[in-house]
N, C-alpha and C positions, 0 to 999 in steps of 0.2 A: 881238419876243411882237406876236402879231396881237392887233389889236382884242377885248377882253371883249364887244361887242352881237356882231361879223361872227360869230365865231364861237357865239354863243350861237342866230341867225337862221342860221345855215349848217345847225347842228343839227335845225334844227328844219322845215328844208326837205325836209335827207334824213326826218326823221319822219313827212311828212305826205305825201311818197312811197309811201314803203315801206308807209303804214297803209294805201295807195294799192292799196299793190301787194297788202297780204295781202288786202283786199276783193275784186278781183278773179278771185281764189285760192280763197276761199274759200266766198264768197255762190253763189249756184246761179239768183235771176232777174237775168230780158235788163236791166231797169230799174234792178237791185244793182249791174254790169253799167259801166253807164252811170256809176252817180252817183262810182268807181272810178272812171273818165276823166277824170272832174273836177279829182279831185282829189288826181287823183298831173299834172294837169297844170296844177295853183293852187298844188301843191309846186318843181316845174318855174320857171311863171312868177316866184316865190318867190326861186326859187335867183338866180331875172334880174336879176331889179329886186337882189340883197342883190352882185351882179357884177360887175355892168357900171349903178348909181345911175341913170346919164344917159344909157336908152334913149332909142332914138327912138321920138316917136308913130308913128313909120310903120311900128316893127317890131313892134310891140306893137297896130296896127289886121291889121295880117298874123295874127299869134296868134288872137285873136279871132273874124277871118273861116275859122279852118280848124277855131276851136271852135265855130260855128256850123254850119258844116257838119257837122263827125261827132256829132255833137246830131239833125242834117235825119232824117243814111243812116242810126245810126243807131233814131231814134223810127218807119222807116219798117219796117226790116225787126223790131222788138220786134211792129206793126202785124200784119207781115204774118208772124209765130211765133208768133204770134195769133190770126189766121184759122183758121193750114197743120192747125196743131197745139192750141190750145184749151189753151194755156199759156201761159209764159213763162219758163216754172222752163227753164233749159240742160241741166237732167237727160235731157231726150228728147232731144236730137242725138247722142245715144254710140256710133250706127248709123245712118250712114251710110247713105242710100238712090238708087240713083243710075237 
């Protein structure tokens, strides 16, 4: 019989990850997409902490570095989107221009 606390924590992890995916699909603002990516990352991190509680600190630092790179890159792209289109609404990106 699995531990009920671990089962509840894994259910919470799955719910957080799915909420992040739902935010990613339903929201149109680029900043909302960034928040959705952060929610998904938090859900995955929670799951990894549940499955492997003794995760080495080095691996956690690698995950943190990856998250920082994603946030900085997304910030640059949002700034570029704002200057080129005048809005951060992703509905303006429906048509590809070449």
